N, C-alpha and C positions, 0 to 999 in steps of 0.2 A: 477975409475968409481964410481960415487955417487949412493948410494942406496936410496936416498931421493925420495919419491913419489911426483910428481908434480900434483897440482890440475888442473882440466880441466878448460878451459876458462869460461865455463858455470857456474862452481861452484864459480868462482871469481866475478861474477856479483852480484850486489846488488839486493835484492828482488824487489826494485822499478824498476830497469832497466829491469829485467826479466818480470815483470808485464807489463811494457810499450811495450815491444817487442811483447807480445801477441796481442796487439791492433795496432801494427805497428805505434806507436806514440812516440813523444818525452817524456822523463821522466818527465820534468818539467810540460808539458801540461797535462799529465795523472795525475800527483799529484794534480794540480789545479782542474781538473775535478772531481777527487775523493773527495776532500774537499768540493767543492761547490754543487755537485749533489748527493753524497752518505752520507757523514757526515752531511752536511748542518747545521753547528753550528749557534747558535743564534747571532744576531748582537752584536759585542763586544767580543764574545768568540773566542777561537782558538782551533785547534786540535793539541795536542802535537805530536812531532815526535815519541814518544814511542807508542802512540795510533795508529798512521798510520802504524808503522812497525809491530805491533802485528796483526793488521787487514790484512795487505798484506801477511804476512806469512801464515795466515789461508787460504786466497784466493788462494795462490800458492800451498799450501799443498793439498787442497781438490779440486783444479781446479774449483773453483766457480766464477761466474760472478757477481760482485756487481752491475753492471749497469742494470742487469736484475732482481735484488733483490733476487738472489739465496742466497746471504748472505748480511747482512747489519748491521751497528752498531746501537745499541739502547742506547741513552744517559741516563745517570743517573743524574737527575737534582741536586741531593744533593752532589755527589762526583765530578761531571764534567767528569767522565770517561765513557767509551763506552763498552757495552757488545756485543760480536759478535753473531748475531742471524742468523740462517739458516732457510729459509722457507721450506715448504713441498717439493717444486720443487727441492730445493737444496739437501734435504735428499735423494730423489729418484735418483738424479743424482749421488750422492756419491755411492749409492748401485749399480746402474745399470752400472756405469763405471768401477767397480771393475771386473777384468777378471774372478774371481772365482764365481761371482754372478750367481746363477742358478734359479732365480725366488723367489717369496714369495707369501704367501697366508694369508687370514684372517679367523678366526673362531669366531662366535658370540654366546654369551650365549643365551639360549632359553628363559630365564627369563628376562623381562624388568622392568624398574623402572624409577621414576622421583625423582631426589635428592631434588628438591624443586619446587614450583609452577611456576617458570620462565623457567625451563628447559623443553625440549621435552622428550618424551618417548625414552628410550635408553636401550640396553642390559646392564646387570649388569657388564659384562666384555667383552673385545674384545682381542683376541689373535692373534699375528702375528708370522708367521713361515717363516724363511729365509733358503734357500737351497744354499749350496756352493758346487762347483764341486770338491774341494779338501778336503772336510770333509765327513766322512762316514755318519754322522747323521745330520739332520737339527736342528736348534735351535729355540725354541719358547719362546716368552715372553708374559705374560698375564697382562694387565692393567685393574684395577678395577675402575669403575666410582666413587665409594665412596671415593677413594683416590685421583683421578686426577681432579675431578670436581672443578671449581672455581665459587663461587656465584657471582651474579651481584654486581658490584662495585658502591656504593652509589646510588643504584636504577637503574643504567644504564645497560641494557642488553648487554652482549658481545657475542663472538662466542660460548662460552660454553652454552649459553642459546638459541641461534638461530640455531646452528649446532652441537648439543650435540653428535650425533653419529660420525660425521666426526672428531670432535676434539679428541674423545677417540680413534678412529682408527689411527689418526696421532700420538698420544702419544704412542700407542703400536708399531707402525712402527719405530719411532725414537729410542725408548729404545732397540728394537731388533737390530737395526743397530749398536748401541753402543757396544753391546756385541759381535756381529759377526765380526765387522771390527775394533774394538779397537779404536773408535773415541773419541777424547777428545778436550777440548778447545773451543767448540762451543755449542750453546744452541738453543732450539726452543723458539718461542716468549713467550709461557706460562711460561717457566722456567725463561726467562729474567725478566719478570714482577715480579715473585716471589722473585728473587734475589734483585731487586730494593726495593721491599717492606720490605725485611728483612735487608736492609742496608749492604749487603755483596758484593757489586760490586767491582771487582778487575780487573786490567789489567794484563793478563797473557800472557807472550811471550812464545809460545810453541817452543820446539826444532824442527828444520826442519828434522824430522825423518819419514821415511815411514815404517810402521809396516809390517813385513812378517807374513804369516799365522801361522808359528810356534810361533812367539812372541805373537800373539794374544791369542793363546791357553794357553800359559804359564802365560799370564798376568791375565786372569780372569777364571781359571778353575772352581771355585766354582759357578760363576754366570751361566755358561752353564749348570752345573749339576742341579742347583736349579730351573731352568726353568721347570715347571711342565710338559708341553707337551713333552719336550725332554726326560724326564725320561721314558715316555711310549714307545717311539721309541727305546731308548737305552736298554730297558729291554731284548730284544731278538735280539742282533746284528747279522749281516749276517754270521759271522763265525760259529754260531750254526747250521745254515742250511747246510753249507758245511760239518760240522763234523758229523752231524746226519741226513742224508737225509731221513732215515726212519721216522723221526718225521713229516716231511712235508707230506709224503704219508698218515700217520695215521690221520692227521688233516683234510684231504679233505672230508671225509664223513660228518663231522660236518658242513663244509661249504655248502655242497649240501642240507642237511636237513633243515638248517635254512634259506637258500636263496630261496628254492623252496616251502616252506610250504605256503607262501602267495605271489604269483607272483606280482611283482611291476614293473611298467613301469617308464621310465625316467621322463615323464611329471608329475608324482606324487611327485617328489623330488624337494625341494627348490633349487634355482639356486646356492646359496652359498654353500650348502651341496654337490651339484654335483661337483662344482669346487674342494672342499676339497677331495672328493672321487677320482677324476681323478688324483689329485696331489699325493696322497698317493700311488695309484696303479702305477703311473709312477715311483715314487721313488722305490717301491718294485721291479718293473721290472728291473730297472737299477742296483740295488744292489743285486738282488736275495733274498731280505729280505721279503719273503711272510708271514712268521710267524709273523714278527714284524708288517707288514701291517695289518694283521688280528687282532692282539691285539689292534692296534690303533683304528680300526673301532669299536671293541667291547667296548672300553672305551669311545670314543667320541660320538658314536651314540646309546648308550645304552638306551637313553630316547626316541628314535624315531625308532619304530619297522620297519616301512616301509623303512626308509633310511638304517638301518642296513641290512635288507634282501637284498636290492638292491646292497649295497656295497659289501656284501659277495659274491653275485652271480657274480658281475662284476669282483671281485678278482679271483674267481674260473675260469671264462672264460679266463682272462688274463694269469693265471698260466698254463692253459692247451694249450694256443696258442703256 
């Protein structure tokens, strides 16, 4: 009896055949449609088989639809190569389709600025936090406008000038997705343009591997630790609450005093801060990490007395329920 493991019929299919089966179409027809409607080479140019294969592998791995522009190839006019670009809809699809995804939230800096006369007023930084069902602590990534902003090219205003806040928010979300889900081989449009300008466009054929949560943790442990918001949450993990329940009891008087010294109603709190408060309390309830939730509020809302008082009062109420 042979001990050789036989590959499944699905594994033996080419990536083009698997891609065509998604659309219930002939492989040759889907290849022609891909070249003419997605790659759209200039007259006289061709799309090499290696470019097609690299692009299809990424579509297959991340389950993205190129015909809906969830992913598309950006041509580099100098090298003739293509850079795989994923639009914001594609990034949201990658995150939301992951079974471990448990939502995300954004935090905005209270201080705003304008990097130049063409840009709109924008927070100095925007922070994205992603929650995973299989991880004890969320991961946060903060992107700074001073580092991400792209000036107008040759006097022509682009998305960074017309939608400054939105672009910085997208940047924070995509970078957070990379750390949380171990994403590689794809870029957002802003990154693609920078690659072309730097002359570093390359065709990279990724290995068809699906990362497990354990592999993601081991691949980039320092990035998760270095994310500033994550440090705040990880400072007081849930095991401390279970090991020293007396600490939770002793902390409650402080919550009552600070939350009730100046009664605050929900209508007085900004919508984005309300969302942040509810997310942190929900996480604290699920994990029993009340002390960590309190520490997060004290750090993030220290410059807004009303929001801090409201958050602590809501936290006390949730803890007592």
